[in-house]
C-alpha positions as CSV (number, residue, x, y, z in Angstrom):
1,M,0.0,11.4,10.3
2,D,-2.5,8.5,10.2
3,I,-4.1,7.7,6.9
4,K,-7.6,6.3,7.4
5,M,-9.0,4.5,4.4
6,Q,-12.0,6.2,2.9
7,K,-11.8,9.1,5.5
8,N,-9.1,11.4,4.2
9,S,-9.4,14.4,1.9
10,G,-7.0,17.0,1.0
11,I,-3.3,16.8,0.3
12,I,-1.1,13.9,1.5
13,N,2.6,14.7,1.5
14,I,4.9,11.7,1.2
15,G,8.3,13.6,1.3
16,N,10.5,16.2,-0.2
17,G,10.2,16.5,-4.0
18,A,7.0,14.4,-3.9
19,T,4.1,15.1,-6.2
20,Y,0.9,16.0,-4.4
21,T,-2.4,14.3,-4.9
22,V,-5.7,15.7,-3.8
23,I,-7.8,12.9,-2.4
24,N,-11.5,13.1,-1.9
25,H,-13.0,9.5,-2.1
26,T,-16.4,8.7,-0.9
27,K,-17.1,5.5,-2.7
28,T,-15.3,2.3,-3.6
29,E,-14.0,2.2,-7.1
30,N,-14.8,-0.8,-9.3
31,V,-12.3,-3.5,-8.7
32,D,-10.6,-5.5,-11.4
33,W,-10.8,-8.8,-9.6
34,E,-8.8,-10.7,-12.2
35,R,-5.9,-8.3,-12.1
36,L,-6.0,-8.2,-8.4
37,T,-5.9,-12.0,-8.2
38,K,-2.9,-12.0,-10.6
39,E,-1.0,-9.4,-8.5
40,I,-1.6,-11.3,-5.3
41,A,-0.4,-14.6,-6.9
42,A,2.8,-12.8,-8.1
43,L,3.4,-11.5,-4.5
44,K,2.8,-15.0,-3.1
45,A,5.7,-16.2,-5.2
46,S,8.1,-13.7,-3.6
47,S,11.0,-15.0,-1.5
48,D,10.3,-12.3,1.1
49,R,8.3,-13.7,4.0
50,S,6.6,-10.4,4.8
51,I,5.4,-10.0,1.2
52,Q,4.1,-13.6,1.3
53,K,2.2,-12.9,4.5
54,F,0.8,-9.7,3.0
55,A,-0.4,-11.7,-0.1
56,D,-1.7,-14.6,2.0
57,E,-3.9,-12.4,4.1
58,A,-5.4,-10.9,0.9
59,A,-6.1,-14.1,-0.8
60,E,-9.3,-15.2,0.9
61,P,-11.2,-11.8,0.7
62,I,-10.1,-11.5,-2.9
63,K,-11.3,-15.0,-3.7
64,K,-14.6,-14.2,-2.1
65,K,-14.7,-10.7,-3.7
66,D,-15.3,-9.5,-0.1
67,T,-14.8,-5.7,-0.3
68,G,-15.2,-5.5,3.5
69,G,-12.5,-8.0,4.0
70,I,-10.2,-6.2,1.6
71,K,-10.8,-2.9,3.4
72,N,-9.8,-4.6,6.7
73,W,-6.7,-6.1,5.1
74,L,-5.7,-2.7,3.6
75,A,-6.5,-0.9,6.9
76,K,-4.0,-3.3,8.6
77,W,-1.2,-3.0,6.0
78,V,-1.4,0.6,4.7
79,P,0.2,2.0,7.9
80,C,3.1,-0.5,7.5
81,I,3.6,0.5,3.9
82,G,3.5,4.1,4.8
83,G,6.1,3.6,7.4
84,L,8.3,1.7,4.9
85,I,8.0,4.5,2.4
86,E,8.8,7.1,5.0
87,T,11.8,5.1,6.3
88,S,13.0,4.4,2.7
89,Y,13.0,8.1,1.9
90,Y,15.5,8.8,4.7
91,I,17.6,5.8,3.8
92,L,17.8,7.0,0.2
93,E,18.6,10.5,1.3
94,I,21.5,9.3,3.4
95,A,22.7,7.0,0.6
96,A,22.7,10.0,-1.7
97,R,24.9,12.0,0.7
98,F,27.4,9.1,0.6
99,G,27.3,9.1,-3.2
100,I,25.7,5.7,-3.5
101,L,22.8,7.0,-5.6
């Protein structure tokens, strides 16, 4: 399933045992720019290169408080994050079957 920013409504299922959230957004919520800036700064300090790239791409639109730029950044990365969550679920399920979790 593709998740399109600002265009989904209904229930999004993220796996077995997940809680369900009804989503119906039509407007951009207020952004806490200071908190967002701090979160991105923390991610930039990560040793993981993909996390650094994620944070680097967000830095400029956040600095400019460019909501369009942030939407574009999120539209690029949300499918990657969704794929990671989906894959992680199966990895955790397999680990549980081997008694690792």
